[in-house]
N, C-alpha and C positions, 0 to 999 in steps of 0.2 A: 736344285730347283731352281728356276731361271726367274729372269727379273724381264720377262718380254710379257709372262702370263698378268702379272700384276702392271705393269703398262696400260696393257691392251683391255684388261675387265677393269683397272679406276676410273674410267671414262662412263663405263657401264654401271657400274655402282655409287658412283658420285657424279651423278648426270648436275651439270646448269640449265640443262634445256631437256622438255619430253615432249612427242607429239604423241596424243592418243587419237587411232586412226579407227574408224567405222564406230564406235561407241553408241546407242541409242537411247531413247525413251523408253524401250520395251524391256531391255535392261537395269531401267532407274540410272542410266546416267553411270554405271556402279566404275568405270574409270576416271572419270571426270571428275564423279565426286571426290573417290581418291586423291586425287590430288588437287584438290581445296587445301591443304595440306603442305603442300610442296613449295619449300623454300625457292626453288629458282622460276623460271619462266616456264608455262604448260600450254601449250598450243592442242586446236583440236581438228583434226582433219575428216570430213564426213559431206558428202555428195547428193545427199537427198535431202533437198528442200525444205520438206516437213520439222526434221530434227533440226536445224539451224537456232531458229526461236529457242528455245527445249537448251542449247547449247551457250546460247550468248546470255539468258539469264541464269546461268552458273557463273558467269562471268570470264567466257574465253574465246578467246578470239578462235573464228573457224577459218579452214583455207579446204578450197577444193579438192588440191592435189599436195601433198608434203614436199615436191619441189617449189612449191611457192610460198612456204614459209620461209620470210626474210634475216633467219640466220640459221648458225650450220646447229643442228641436233645431234644431244650427245645420245638419245635415249629414245625407242621407241616401241610403242604396247598397241598391239594389231589384234584386232577384233571385229575381223571381216568374215563370210563366207571361205570354204577352204577353197574353191573355185580362184576365190580372188586371191589369196595370199601370194600366188608369185609375180603379180603386176605390182604388188604392194613392197617387196621385197626388194624387185627389182628397182623402184624409186628409191628404197633407204640403201642401194648400194651407189647409184647412181649421186644422193644427194651427203654418201659419206659419213653416214650416222655413226655411231660409237657403239651400239648396240640395238636387239630388237629383241622384247619377248614377245612370240608366239599364242595367244591365247587360245587362238585355233584352234579346235579339235579335229575329229574325223578324218586322221591321217592310217600311217599302217597299225596306227591301233586296233581298229575298224577290222581288221584284216579282209581288206575288200581291195577288188585291183584297182578301185580309184582312188582311193586313199595311198597304197603304196605307192603308185603314180606321181600320186601331188608331192605325196614327202620327199621322194627321190630329187624330182625335181629341186624344191625349194633347198635341198642339203645341200643338191652339187652347185646352185648357184650360189649359196653361202661360202663354200668353200672356196670356192673358186675368186669369190672378191677377199678372201680373209673378215667376212662378216660375223660380227660374233653374236650368234644367234641363240635363243635362248628358248628352249619346246621344241617343237611346238606342244600344244594343250597343257599347258601350265599358266602360272599364276605369277611367274616371273620376280622380281626383285624387292625388298622389302629393309627400307633403312632408313630406323625412326630418327636419326639424326640430322636427315632434311627433310622430314614426313615426305619420305615417298613410300608408299605403301600398296599392297597389295589385298587390302580387306579395309572396309572403312570403319570399321569400329576397331582397330587395330592403333595403340601411342602413338603419340610422334613428340619430336621435340627435343626428346633426350635418347641418347643412345647406352647402349652398357657392353658388357666383354664378350658376348657367346656370338658366337656368327654360328649359323643352321642353312643344312644345304639337305633340300627334300626333296624327292621324285612326287613326290606328291604333294596337290596344290591346298587340301585339307590338314595333312600334319606340318605344312611351313606355317598357316595362318593360325592353328591350334596351338603349336607351341608356344609361338610367340602370346599368343592370349595368356592359355594356362599358366605358362613360366611369370608374366609379370605377377597375376596372383601369387608367385611365392619367391617372390624378389630376383627373378631371373629376365634380365633386360638384354637384348637383342643387338649386337655388333651391325650386322648385314646377315640378310638373309636369303637364299631364294629358293623357287619350286620350279624345275624347269622340267619336267613329264619328259616327252621323248628322247631327249637327247639327242639328235642329231649331228650337233656340232660341238656344241659345248658338252661335256660329259661332268661325272660326280668328281671325278677326277679332277678336270680345270678347279674346277670351286675349290675343292678343298688345296693345292697350290694355292691358289687366292689367299685363303683366308689364312694359310701357312703364315703368309708374308705381311700379311694387314695388323699392324702396330695395335688396334681397337680390339681385336681378336683374340681374348686368353682361353678359350676352352671353346671346340668343335663339334656338333651333333649334327650326326648324319642321319636321313632316314633316304636306304637305296632298295630297289627292287632287281639291278642289273646294272652292268659297267662293262666299257664295249673293248677297254684295255685292260686286264687283268693285272698283266705282267707292270705295268707301269702306277697302278692303283696300290699295288703291296711294297714296290722300293718307295713311293712315297707316302703311303702309311708309317712306312718301319724309321724313314728318316722325321718324318713329324710327333710323332707321340712322345721322344723324349722332350721336347719343348713345350706344346701343349695338349690335352687330354683333348683324344678323340671318341665320342660315344658314337656306337654304331647299331642302327636296329637298322637289322635286315629284312624285308617285305619279300614273302614268299617263300615260305620255312618249309611249307608240307607242299604235297601233289596238287591238292587242289589251290591253295595258294598261287605255286606258280603259275597256273591255268589261269589265276586272276588276273594276277601281272600281264600277262601277256594282253588282256584286251585291254588295262587300264593305260600301260604307258607303253607295248609292244616290245614288253625287255624278254631277252631270253633264261629260261630255267639255268638256274645252278643249283649243286650241289650245298645243301646248308653245312654239310661237313666241312669241305672247301673254307666255304666263307666261315666256321669259328673258330678251324685249326689260323687262318689268314689273321683274325683276329686277335688271338690270342699268339701269336708268334711275333706281332707287332706293338702286343703289347698296347693297343687300342681296349676299348672298354665297351663289352657288347649289352646292348639292352633289349626287351623285348617287346615295349609298350610305351606310349607315349607317357603315360606316369612315371613308368621308371626312368625315363628319359630324363624329364623335370626334376625325377628327384636324387639324380643319381648329380645333373648339372649341380643343382641346388649343393651336393655336399660338398663337390668340387670346390665352389664359390666361398662356402660360408665355412664351410670345417676344416681348421689347422693340418695339415698335412701331418699324418704319420706312417711310419710301417707297422705297431704296435697290434693287437688284436686282442687288446685285454681290456674288457669294459666293466666299467662301476656300474652300477645301475639301481637306480629309486624310484621306488613303485609306492600308489597313494594307499594298493590294500592289501592283505596278504593274497587275491587270489590273482592278482595282480602281477604279484610277485614271481607267482610259479611261469605264468604264462610271457612275462617276457622274459626269463630267463633261459625256457626254451625256445623260445623265437631267435635269439641271440645267439645261442648255443647251435640252434642250429643252421643258422646262416656261414656257421665254420669259427665265430668268436671265443672267446673265451671269457668266463664269469669265472675269475677268479677269490681265492680268500684274498682277507686285505694284512696289511703290516700292522705286527702285534703292536707297532706307537698307535695305529689309527686305533685298534681297538678299545687298547685301554680308554684314549680320549672318550672314543662314544660311552663306553661304562661310565664315563663321570657326568654327565647327564641324559644319556637316553633312557626312554621309557620302552622298557622291553614286553611290558603286558602288553599283549594284542601284536606287537609288532617285532622287528630282528633288523639287526645291523651288519650281520655275517657278508652281502653280498650275495644274492642284493638285498637291497633294504627297503624293508615294506614300514611305513612311516604313517601307518593308519593312528597311532596313538601320540603321535609326533610332528603332527601339522596343524599347524595353528596361526604360527609367527614365521613372517619372510626371515627375522634375524635367525629364528630353529631352523628354518628349513636350507639357510644359507651354509650354518655353520654344517649340517650334513654333505651340502653340496662342496664344501670348501673342503672336509677333510679326504674325500675322495680323489680332488682335485692334487693335490700333496701326494699322497698313496705311491707306493714308489711299483707296487703290482699295479695299478692302473693304468692304461695307455689315452683310456676315452670316457668322457662322465656322459651316461644319457639320463635324462631325467622325465617321470612322464606326471603331466601334465590335464588332471581330470577335471572335465569342466563343471559334473555337476559338483564335484569337492568345493572348484574355485565359485561355484556360485552361491551356495549355505555360507561359505566364508564370507562373499561381501555384502550377506542379509546384515552379518555388524560388525561388517568393518570395510566401509564402504571403498576406502581407498588401498587396499590389499592388492589387488591386482596393478595398480601403477607401482606400489611399492615393489613389487616382487617382479616384474617386469625390468627396474631401475636396475635390482639387484642382479637380477639373471643378465644384464648387458654389462654390465660392470665386472662380473665374472668371465665374461665370455670375453671381456677384451684382457683382461689381465692373465688369465690359463694358458698357458702354453698347451694347452691339452685339446684335441678337438672337443665340442659341448652339444649337443642335440635334446631337441626337445620332441616328446612324444605327445600329440596333443587328444586326446582321445575325449569327442564330441558328445557320447551316449546322447541321453534327450536333449540337450544343448546343443543344437547346431548351429545354432543363427549363434550363440555367444559364440562356437567354436570359431563362426568363418570371425568373425570381426578380434578377437584375438590373435588369433593367427596372420591377419591383419599387420595388427598393433608388432607383434614377432618378429614379421617379415623387415617391417621399419628398421629395425633395430640390429637386423642383420643375424641374426639368430635365427638356425636353421631350426624347423618347424616341420616333424612327420606326421600324415592321420592316423595312423596305426602301428603297430609293432614291428610290424613282420617289413616294412616298406622304408622305417629307419635300420632295420637291422642290416637290409639288401642294399642299403646306397653307400653307410658305414662299410660294410666288409667290401664292396666295389672298388672304393678310392682307397685303403688300404690297399688290395690288390694291383691298384694301378701304383700307388707309389715304392710298393714292393718288390715291384718287376723293374722299375727304370733306376731302383736306387740299386738292387743287387746286379744291374749290367753293365752300374756306372754312367749312365747317359740322362739321370733325371737334372735338367738345368733351369726352370726353373720351380718359384718355391709360393712359399704362401703369399708375398705382396706382390709378385705379379699378376695372383689369381684375383 
């Protein structure tokens, strides 16, 4: 990897000055409103006199040309009709800006002669001038640490360890918003659309060298240089986990990518082989991207696939066992020492402690539950501990013990911090959906991995185990728990 891409894109991802070209009241001044959180200086460029009062009311200085702005501009967001785009790109080149996001759509993705011609023109201009052009047909950059947003409802002021590269603007913004609800904060993300100059490989190379980024997620519809992408991905994955969600896995999906970002069809078999050979992590949805990223951030690394399971009822103990076993995880018997300890206090009438644990008759106090969790945490046959939390049961207990949930969360946090094994919870809402959302938020605050059902928890655990196994077997794993 070269330092050139880092030096070039640092100015774009960490701008001190931003200009928004062409924002209008018709769009509720979307881009300028996004800039109200920006820590640097933001300017407007708009020639329509009817728009200027609204722009100035938002507190921005407006200029009739980018060239009139009296200081260097690091990053430009362009929201003009496609016919005007070449003129704005020419001004950006003359102004020597750091980089440009072309929000404007209507180029090659339309399949029309005019769209293809205009896209070629702006591409040739940018490449000849060495201009970092993001897009067209995209949402550009999100850097929460400096308040640079591409969606008005995104958080800002504090970043995190996860970089996200997305050919889709929707997936880019939704991952930031949904991820935040699960304790996932963004270091930097980019929506890059048609990728006429900068492609996914460039952003991967940049985030691989970004010190704030520890995990990288990618939504990709196509790549321009497959050989370079493969080589780079193989270099990056031992140092930072890379999750890849490939759009266009079916014939119909490939047709959709052509009209979305003008991406060419690529064999899903080739992609799956590439991801596997490079030791990256394949995901197939936004939920799975969130789940596996969360597992990487909040579960301690392990290469062992033996799980100790605790369920709150007999039926759930069967279902959780089937689910984790189907995911390729083992549910072994415990050691004799563990069974002797359980036999000293566990009520087996209506319950069982073989593994899985059915604690129907044994769940009434935090102390008793944590004693069971601790036994699994010490057991030599267990690599990870999984606890079902049923909101229906918790609601009943809280009626007679108001502080029960507070005490339980304190105890689970303590166990998570001192245990050497991965610990995850499965929070089953049942009829208590509102209470489940509140409890999930409290688990997230404490850094406890929480999943909404058995299948999502099992899948996420299995995928991170596979990641650690691949790189420990190859001797390439160079990052550890503290780095994540």
